Backbone as XML, in Angstrom:
<?xml version="1.0"?>
<chain id="A" units="angstrom">
  <residue number="1" name="MET">
    <atom name="N" x="-16.569" y="48.084" z="-7.723"/>
    <atom name="CA" x="-16.354" y="47.503" z="-6.419"/>
    <atom name="C" x="-16.405" y="45.987" z="-6.574"/>
  </residue>
  <residue number="2" name="GLY">
    <atom name="N" x="-15.352" y="45.352" z="-6.185"/>
    <atom name="CA" x="-15.288" y="43.903" z="-6.307"/>
    <atom name="C" x="-14.249" y="43.357" z="-5.354"/>
  </residue>
  <residue number="3" name="LEU">
    <atom name="N" x="-13.685" y="42.221" z="-5.729"/>
    <atom name="CA" x="-12.675" y="41.595" z="-4.886"/>
    <atom name="C" x="-11.267" y="41.929" z="-5.358"/>
  </residue>
  <residue number="4" name="ASP">
    <atom name="N" x="-11.101" y="43.074" z="-6.019"/>
    <atom name="CA" x="-9.773" y="43.463" z="-6.473"/>
    <atom name="C" x="-8.957" y="44.105" z="-5.356"/>
  </residue>
  <residue number="5" name="ASN">
    <atom name="N" x="-9.590" y="44.504" z="-4.298"/>
    <atom name="CA" x="-8.905" y="45.112" z="-3.161"/>
    <atom name="C" x="-8.529" y="44.018" z="-2.157"/>
  </residue>
  <residue number="6" name="PRO">
    <atom name="N" x="-7.261" y="43.924" z="-1.745"/>
    <atom name="CA" x="-6.862" y="42.888" z="-0.778"/>
    <atom name="C" x="-7.609" y="42.984" z="0.549"/>
  </residue>
  <residue number="7" name="LEU">
    <atom name="N" x="-8.034" y="44.176" z="0.918"/>
    <atom name="CA" x="-8.790" y="44.346" z="2.156"/>
    <atom name="C" x="-10.146" y="43.648" z="2.066"/>
  </residue>
  <residue number="8" name="HIS">
    <atom name="N" x="-10.764" y="43.690" z="0.894"/>
    <atom name="CA" x="-12.042" y="42.997" z="0.702"/>
    <atom name="C" x="-11.868" y="41.489" z="0.821"/>
  </residue>
  <residue number="9" name="ILE">
    <atom name="N" x="-10.788" y="40.963" z="0.253"/>
    <atom name="CA" x="-10.522" y="39.524" z="0.318"/>
    <atom name="C" x="-10.252" y="39.103" z="1.763"/>
  </residue>
  <residue number="10" name="ALA">
    <atom name="N" x="-9.469" y="39.892" z="2.492"/>
    <atom name="CA" x="-9.189" y="39.584" z="3.897"/>
    <atom name="C" x="-10.476" y="39.606" z="4.718"/>
  </residue>
  <residue number="11" name="PHE">
    <atom name="N" x="-11.329" y="40.575" z="4.477"/>
    <atom name="CA" x="-12.601" y="40.663" z="5.188"/>
    <atom name="C" x="-13.469" y="39.439" z="4.891"/>
  </residue>
  <residue number="12" name="LEU">
    <atom name="N" x="-13.489" y="39.016" z="3.641"/>
    <atom name="CA" x="-14.260" y="37.836" z="3.256"/>
    <atom name="C" x="-13.713" y="36.576" z="3.923"/>
  </residue>
  <residue number="13" name="VAL">
    <atom name="N" x="-12.388" y="36.434" z="4.018"/>
    <atom name="CA" x="-11.778" y="35.275" z="4.663"/>
    <atom name="C" x="-12.124" y="35.245" z="6.151"/>
  </residue>
  <residue number="14" name="VAL">
    <atom name="N" x="-12.108" y="36.405" z="6.806"/>
    <atom name="CA" x="-12.459" y="36.471" z="8.227"/>
    <atom name="C" x="-13.908" y="36.061" z="8.436"/>
  </residue>
  <residue number="15" name="ILE">
    <atom name="N" x="-14.788" y="36.514" z="7.586"/>
    <atom name="CA" x="-16.209" y="36.147" z="7.689"/>
    <atom name="C" x="-16.373" y="34.643" z="7.482"/>
  </residue>
  <residue number="16" name="LEU">
    <atom name="N" x="-15.678" y="34.065" z="6.493"/>
    <atom name="CA" x="-15.769" y="32.626" z="6.245"/>
    <atom name="C" x="-15.246" y="31.827" z="7.430"/>
  </residue>
  <residue number="17" name="LEU">
    <atom name="N" x="-14.159" y="32.290" z="8.041"/>
    <atom name="CA" x="-13.624" y="31.604" z="9.221"/>
    <atom name="C" x="-14.614" y="31.638" z="10.378"/>
  </residue>
  <residue number="18" name="LEU">
    <atom name="N" x="-15.277" y="32.767" z="10.562"/>
    <atom name="CA" x="-16.248" y="32.872" z="11.643"/>
    <atom name="C" x="-17.472" y="31.995" z="11.401"/>
  </residue>
  <residue number="19" name="VAL">
    <atom name="N" x="-17.901" y="31.911" z="10.161"/>
    <atom name="CA" x="-19.119" y="31.149" z="9.853"/>
    <atom name="C" x="-18.849" y="29.647" z="9.842"/>
  </residue>
  <residue number="20" name="PHE">
    <atom name="N" x="-17.796" y="29.216" z="9.139"/>
    <atom name="CA" x="-17.573" y="27.788" z="8.949"/>
    <atom name="C" x="-16.544" y="27.188" z="9.899"/>
  </residue>
  <residue number="21" name="GLY">
    <atom name="N" x="-15.607" y="27.950" z="10.366"/>
    <atom name="CA" x="-14.566" y="27.420" z="11.240"/>
    <atom name="C" x="-13.355" y="26.978" z="10.429"/>
  </residue>
  <residue number="22" name="ALA">
    <atom name="N" x="-12.222" y="26.907" z="11.111"/>
    <atom name="CA" x="-10.966" y="26.601" z="10.429"/>
    <atom name="C" x="-10.885" y="25.147" z="9.979"/>
  </residue>
  <residue number="23" name="ARG">
    <atom name="N" x="-11.564" y="24.249" z="10.663"/>
    <atom name="CA" x="-11.498" y="22.827" z="10.286"/>
    <atom name="C" x="-12.293" y="22.535" z="9.027"/>
  </residue>
  <residue number="24" name="ARG">
    <atom name="N" x="-13.319" y="23.280" z="8.796"/>
    <atom name="CA" x="-14.236" y="22.987" z="7.690"/>
    <atom name="C" x="-13.800" y="23.636" z="6.375"/>
  </residue>
  <residue number="25" name="LEU">
    <atom name="N" x="-13.018" y="24.708" z="6.426"/>
    <atom name="CA" x="-12.647" y="25.426" z="5.202"/>
    <atom name="C" x="-11.852" y="24.581" z="4.203"/>
  </residue>
  <residue number="26" name="PRO">
    <atom name="N" x="-10.850" y="23.778" z="4.592"/>
    <atom name="CA" x="-10.155" y="22.959" z="3.585"/>
    <atom name="C" x="-11.084" y="21.960" z="2.894"/>
  </residue>
  <residue number="27" name="GLU">
    <atom name="N" x="-12.020" y="21.413" z="3.651"/>
    <atom name="CA" x="-12.978" y="20.469" z="3.068"/>
    <atom name="C" x="-13.858" y="21.176" z="2.036"/>
  </residue>
  <residue number="28" name="ILE">
    <atom name="N" x="-14.293" y="22.383" z="2.342"/>
    <atom name="CA" x="-15.111" y="23.156" z="1.409"/>
    <atom name="C" x="-14.299" y="23.485" z="0.160"/>
  </residue>
  <residue number="29" name="GLY">
    <atom name="N" x="-13.023" y="23.842" z="0.336"/>
    <atom name="CA" x="-12.165" y="24.154" z="-0.804"/>
    <atom name="C" x="-11.956" y="22.961" z="-1.720"/>
  </residue>
  <residue number="30" name="ARG">
    <atom name="N" x="-11.752" y="21.781" z="-1.124"/>
    <atom name="CA" x="-11.580" y="20.570" z="-1.945"/>
    <atom name="C" x="-12.848" y="20.260" z="-2.738"/>
  </residue>
  <residue number="31" name="SER">
    <atom name="N" x="-13.984" y="20.345" z="-2.088"/>
    <atom name="CA" x="-15.233" y="20.027" z="-2.790"/>
    <atom name="C" x="-15.519" y="21.057" z="-3.879"/>
  </residue>
  <residue number="32" name="LEU">
    <atom name="N" x="-15.205" y="22.324" z="-3.616"/>
    <atom name="CA" x="-15.395" y="23.360" z="-4.631"/>
    <atom name="C" x="-14.464" y="23.125" z="-5.819"/>
  </residue>
  <residue number="33" name="GLY">
    <atom name="N" x="-13.207" y="22.756" z="-5.536"/>
    <atom name="CA" x="-12.256" y="22.488" z="-6.615"/>
    <atom name="C" x="-12.657" y="21.298" z="-7.463"/>
  </residue>
  <residue number="34" name="SER">
    <atom name="N" x="-13.110" y="20.216" z="-6.813"/>
    <atom name="CA" x="-13.529" y="19.041" z="-7.588"/>
    <atom name="C" x="-14.781" y="19.355" z="-8.401"/>
  </residue>
  <residue number="35" name="GLY">
    <atom name="N" x="-15.671" y="20.161" z="-7.863"/>
    <atom name="CA" x="-16.866" y="20.557" z="-8.620"/>
    <atom name="C" x="-16.506" y="21.389" z="-9.838"/>
  </residue>
  <residue number="36" name="MET">
    <atom name="N" x="-15.580" y="22.318" z="-9.672"/>
    <atom name="CA" x="-15.144" y="23.134" z="-10.813"/>
    <atom name="C" x="-14.448" y="22.280" z="-11.861"/>
  </residue>
  <residue number="37" name="ARG">
    <atom name="N" x="-13.648" y="21.287" z="-11.415"/>
    <atom name="CA" x="-12.959" y="20.395" z="-12.344"/>
    <atom name="C" x="-13.963" y="19.569" z="-13.152"/>
  </residue>
  <residue number="38" name="GLU">
    <atom name="N" x="-14.972" y="19.036" z="-12.471"/>
    <atom name="CA" x="-16.000" y="18.259" z="-13.164"/>
    <atom name="C" x="-16.787" y="19.123" z="-14.139"/>
  </residue>
  <residue number="39" name="PHE">
    <atom name="N" x="-17.071" y="20.358" z="-13.756"/>
    <atom name="CA" x="-17.789" y="21.267" z="-14.645"/>
    <atom name="C" x="-16.963" y="21.554" z="-15.890"/>
  </residue>
  <residue number="40" name="LYS">
    <atom name="N" x="-15.673" y="21.792" z="-15.714"/>
    <atom name="CA" x="-14.794" y="22.065" z="-16.851"/>
    <atom name="C" x="-14.729" y="20.856" z="-17.779"/>
  </residue>
  <residue number="41" name="GLN">
    <atom name="N" x="-14.649" y="19.649" z="-17.195"/>
    <atom name="CA" x="-14.592" y="18.450" z="-18.021"/>
    <atom name="C" x="-15.885" y="18.249" z="-18.799"/>
  </residue>
  <residue number="42" name="SER">
    <atom name="N" x="-17.013" y="18.577" z="-18.206"/>
    <atom name="CA" x="-18.286" y="18.413" z="-18.916"/>
    <atom name="C" x="-18.423" y="19.438" z="-20.033"/>
  </residue>
  <residue number="43" name="ILE">
    <atom name="N" x="-17.875" y="20.633" z="-19.857"/>
    <atom name="CA" x="-17.941" y="21.664" z="-20.888"/>
    <atom name="C" x="-17.014" y="21.334" z="-22.049"/>
  </residue>
  <residue number="44" name="THR">
    <atom name="N" x="-15.779" y="20.938" z="-21.754"/>
    <atom name="CA" x="-14.804" y="20.684" z="-22.818"/>
    <atom name="C" x="-14.979" y="19.315" z="-23.453"/>
  </residue>
  <residue number="45" name="GLY">
    <atom name="N" x="-15.724" y="18.431" z="-22.824"/>
    <atom name="CA" x="-15.944" y="17.113" z="-23.387"/>
    <atom name="C" x="-14.850" y="16.121" z="-23.066"/>
  </residue>
  <residue number="46" name="GLU">
    <atom name="N" x="-13.921" y="16.499" z="-22.215"/>
    <atom name="CA" x="-12.876" y="15.561" z="-21.811"/>
    <atom name="C" x="-13.495" y="14.484" z="-20.939"/>
  </residue>
  <residue number="47" name="SER">
    <atom name="N" x="-12.992" y="13.291" z="-21.087"/>
    <atom name="CA" x="-13.519" y="12.207" z="-20.274"/>
    <atom name="C" x="-12.494" y="11.805" z="-19.234"/>
  </residue>
  <residue number="48" name="GLN">
    <atom name="N" x="-12.951" y="11.073" z="-18.267"/>
    <atom name="CA" x="-12.060" y="10.603" z="-17.219"/>
    <atom name="C" x="-11.208" y="9.439" z="-17.706"/>
  </residue>
  <residue number="49" name="GLN">
    <atom name="N" x="-11.512" y="8.916" z="-18.879"/>
    <atom name="CA" x="-10.736" y="7.802" z="-19.408"/>
    <atom name="C" x="-9.290" y="8.217" z="-19.644"/>
  </residue>
  <residue number="50" name="GLN">
    <atom name="N" x="-9.069" y="9.472" z="-20.049"/>
    <atom name="CA" x="-7.710" y="9.943" z="-20.268"/>
    <atom name="C" x="-6.943" y="9.960" z="-18.951"/>
  </residue>
  <residue number="51" name="GLU">
    <atom name="N" x="-7.597" y="10.425" z="-17.892"/>
    <atom name="CA" x="-6.941" y="10.466" z="-16.585"/>
    <atom name="C" x="-6.689" y="9.054" z="-16.064"/>
  </residue>
  <residue number="52" name="GLN">
    <atom name="N" x="-7.670" y="8.179" z="-16.234"/>
    <atom name="CA" x="-7.534" y="6.817" z="-15.737"/>
    <atom name="C" x="-6.446" y="6.067" z="-16.488"/>
  </residue>
  <residue number="53" name="SER">
    <atom name="N" x="-6.332" y="6.285" z="-17.804"/>
    <atom name="CA" x="-5.285" y="5.599" z="-18.561"/>
    <atom name="C" x="-3.909" y="6.099" z="-18.132"/>
  </residue>
  <residue number="54" name="ALA">
    <atom name="N" x="-3.804" y="7.380" z="-17.809"/>
    <atom name="CA" x="-2.525" y="7.909" z="-17.339"/>
    <atom name="C" x="-2.181" y="7.322" z="-15.966"/>
  </residue>
  <residue number="55" name="LEU">
    <atom name="N" x="-3.172" y="7.172" z="-15.104"/>
    <atom name="CA" x="-2.921" y="6.601" z="-13.781"/>
    <atom name="C" x="-2.527" y="5.132" z="-13.871"/>
  </residue>
  <residue number="56" name="THR">
    <atom name="N" x="-3.201" y="4.364" z="-14.718"/>
    <atom name="CA" x="-2.861" y="2.951" z="-14.842"/>
    <atom name="C" x="-1.483" y="2.772" z="-15.461"/>
  </residue>
  <residue number="57" name="ALA">
    <atom name="N" x="-1.115" y="3.652" z="-16.384"/>
    <atom name="CA" x="0.217" y="3.566" z="-16.985"/>
    <atom name="C" x="1.287" y="3.858" z="-15.934"/>
  </residue>
  <residue number="58" name="ALA">
    <atom name="N" x="1.015" y="4.801" z="-15.062"/>
    <atom name="CA" x="1.984" y="5.117" z="-14.006"/>
    <atom name="C" x="2.080" y="3.983" z="-12.995"/>
  </residue>
  <residue number="59" name="GLN">
    <atom name="N" x="0.970" y="3.305" z="-12.747"/>
    <atom name="CA" x="0.973" y="2.208" z="-11.782"/>
    <atom name="C" x="1.638" y="0.961" z="-12.352"/>
  </residue>
  <residue number="60" name="GLN">
    <atom name="N" x="1.584" y="0.777" z="-13.663"/>
    <atom name="CA" x="2.148" y="-0.408" z="-14.279"/>
    <atom name="C" x="3.669" y="-0.336" z="-14.388"/>
  </residue>
  <residue number="61" name="GLN">
    <atom name="N" x="4.231" y="0.865" z="-14.337"/>
    <atom name="CA" x="5.676" y="0.983" z="-14.398"/>
    <atom name="C" x="6.264" y="0.397" z="-13.130"/>
  </residue>
  <residue number="62" name="PRO">
    <atom name="N" x="7.299" y="-0.438" z="-13.281"/>
    <atom name="CA" x="7.885" y="-1.054" z="-12.081"/>
    <atom name="C" x="8.556" y="-0.008" z="-11.202"/>
  </residue>
  <residue number="63" name="GLN">
    <atom name="N" x="8.296" y="-0.118" z="-9.928"/>
    <atom name="CA" x="8.906" y="0.775" z="-8.955"/>
    <atom name="C" x="10.280" y="0.229" z="-8.579"/>
  </residue>
  <residue number="64" name="PRO">
    <atom name="N" x="11.297" y="1.080" z="-8.490"/>
    <atom name="CA" x="12.623" y="0.588" z="-8.101"/>
    <atom name="C" x="12.587" y="0.099" z="-6.657"/>
  </residue>
  <residue number="65" name="ALA">
    <atom name="N" x="13.234" y="-1.039" z="-6.453"/>
    <atom name="CA" x="13.270" y="-1.629" z="-5.113"/>
    <atom name="C" x="14.249" y="-0.849" z="-4.248"/>
  </residue>
  <residue number="66" name="PRO">
    <atom name="N" x="13.929" y="-0.672" z="-2.980"/>
    <atom name="CA" x="14.876" y="0.023" z="-2.105"/>
    <atom name="C" x="16.120" y="-0.832" z="-1.915"/>
  </residue>
  <residue number="67" name="PRO">
    <atom name="N" x="17.257" y="-0.200" z="-1.710"/>
    <atom name="CA" x="18.492" y="-0.975" z="-1.555"/>
    <atom name="C" x="18.422" y="-1.852" z="-0.309"/>
  </residue>
  <residue number="68" name="ALA">
    <atom name="N" x="18.918" y="-3.060" z="-0.467"/>
    <atom name="CA" x="18.893" y="-4.006" z="0.653"/>
    <atom name="C" x="19.976" y="-3.632" z="1.650"/>
  </residue>
  <residue number="69" name="GLN">
    <atom name="N" x="19.629" y="-3.703" z="2.910"/>
    <atom name="CA" x="20.579" y="-3.388" z="3.957"/>
    <atom name="C" x="20.825" y="-4.642" z="4.780"/>
  </residue>
  <residue number="70" name="ALA">
    <atom name="N" x="22.067" y="-4.810" z="5.179"/>
    <atom name="CA" x="22.413" y="-5.966" z="6.005"/>
    <atom name="C" x="21.845" y="-5.757" z="7.402"/>
  </residue>
  <residue number="71" name="PRO">
    <atom name="N" x="21.344" y="-6.824" z="8.034"/>
    <atom name="CA" x="20.815" y="-6.660" z="9.386"/>
    <atom name="C" x="21.933" y="-6.318" z="10.365"/>
  </residue>
  <residue number="72" name="VAL">
    <atom name="N" x="21.599" y="-5.503" z="11.307"/>
    <atom name="CA" x="22.576" y="-5.073" z="12.300"/>
    <atom name="C" x="22.508" y="-6.033" z="13.470"/>
  </residue>
  <residue number="73" name="ALA">
    <atom name="N" x="23.648" y="-6.615" z="13.823"/>
    <atom name="CA" x="23.699" y="-7.556" z="14.940"/>
    <atom name="C" x="23.938" y="-6.782" z="16.230"/>
  </residue>
  <residue number="74" name="LEU">
    <atom name="N" x="23.092" y="-7.003" z="17.202"/>
    <atom name="CA" x="23.246" y="-6.363" z="18.492"/>
    <atom name="C" x="24.075" y="-7.262" z="19.402"/>
  </residue>
  <residue number="75" name="PRO">
    <atom name="N" x="24.944" y="-6.684" z="20.222"/>
    <atom name="CA" x="25.753" y="-7.520" z="21.108"/>
    <atom name="C" x="24.875" y="-8.185" z="22.168"/>
  </residue>
  <residue number="76" name="ALA">
    <atom name="N" x="25.185" y="-9.420" z="22.453"/>
    <atom name="CA" x="24.415" y="-10.159" z="23.448"/>
    <atom name="C" x="24.992" y="-9.853" z="24.824"/>
  </residue>
  <residue number="77" name="THR">
    <atom name="N" x="24.259" y="-9.125" z="25.624"/>
    <atom name="CA" x="24.697" y="-8.800" z="26.979"/>
    <atom name="C" x="23.661" y="-9.324" z="27.954"/>
  </residue>
  <residue number="78" name="PRO">
    <atom name="N" x="24.120" y="-9.865" z="29.061"/>
    <atom name="CA" x="23.169" y="-10.372" z="30.049"/>
    <atom name="C" x="22.432" y="-9.199" z="30.701"/>
  </residue>
  <residue number="79" name="PRO">
    <atom name="N" x="21.242" y="-9.434" z="31.152"/>
    <atom name="CA" x="20.509" y="-8.341" z="31.800"/>
    <atom name="C" x="21.211" y="-7.948" z="33.096"/>
  </residue>
  <residue number="80" name="ALA">
    <atom name="N" x="21.099" y="-6.700" z="33.436"/>
    <atom name="CA" x="21.752" y="-6.187" z="34.647"/>
    <atom name="C" x="21.043" y="-6.724" z="35.872"/>
  </residue>
  <residue number="81" name="ALA">
    <atom name="N" x="21.830" y="-7.014" z="36.893"/>
    <atom name="CA" x="21.272" y="-7.513" z="38.150"/>
    <atom name="C" x="20.564" y="-6.376" z="38.866"/>
  </residue>
  <residue number="82" name="PRO">
    <atom name="N" x="19.460" y="-6.665" z="39.538"/>
    <atom name="CA" x="18.752" y="-5.592" z="40.238"/>
    <atom name="C" x="19.605" y="-5.047" z="41.383"/>
  </residue>
  <residue number="83" name="VAL">
    <atom name="N" x="19.535" y="-3.784" z="41.565"/>
    <atom name="CA" x="20.310" y="-3.120" z="42.609"/>
    <atom name="C" x="19.451" y="-3.039" z="43.861"/>
  </residue>
  <residue number="84" name="GLU">
    <atom name="N" x="20.020" y="-3.508" z="44.965"/>
    <atom name="CA" x="19.288" y="-3.462" z="46.235"/>
    <atom name="C" x="19.790" y="-2.276" z="47.042"/>
  </residue>
  <residue number="85" name="HIS">
    <atom name="N" x="18.863" y="-1.524" z="47.537"/>
    <atom name="CA" x="19.213" y="-0.368" z="48.372"/>
    <atom name="C" x="19.166" y="-0.776" z="49.829"/>
  </residue>
  <residue number="86" name="GLN">
    <atom name="N" x="20.240" y="-0.485" z="50.525"/>
    <atom name="CA" x="20.280" y="-0.807" z="51.954"/>
    <atom name="C" x="20.116" y="0.485" z="52.735"/>
  </residue>
  <residue number="87" name="GLN">
    <atom name="N" x="19.282" y="0.429" z="53.728"/>
    <atom name="CA" x="19.071" y="1.584" z="54.576"/>
    <atom name="C" x="20.026" y="1.503" z="55.750"/>
  </residue>
  <residue number="88" name="GLN">
    <atom name="N" x="20.629" y="2.611" z="56.032"/>
    <atom name="CA" x="21.529" y="2.663" z="57.181"/>
    <atom name="C" x="20.761" y="3.211" z="58.384"/>
  </residue>
  <residue number="89" name="SER">
    <atom name="N" x="20.940" y="2.560" z="59.551"/>
    <atom name="CA" x="20.233" y="3.002" z="60.749"/>
    <atom name="C" x="21.100" y="3.868" z="61.596"/>
  </residue>
</chain>
């Protein structure tokens, strides 16, 4: 008996939603994922220097400039005169 049955997983998700709420679950998932990542790095001996060097290398590459667009000239039109409503008696 474990979590190999999809019904068990669905039941567990419903319980988690009731206990923590829908807003809190993504935050819990992110923190759990980062904790597992840090644990894996500490076990394998990988350092964050490899990740940081990859990030700095990506940041140092020049980003292509967006194509320049000519400014669009709007026609100069005078403002419309206010319309006066006349009441008929």
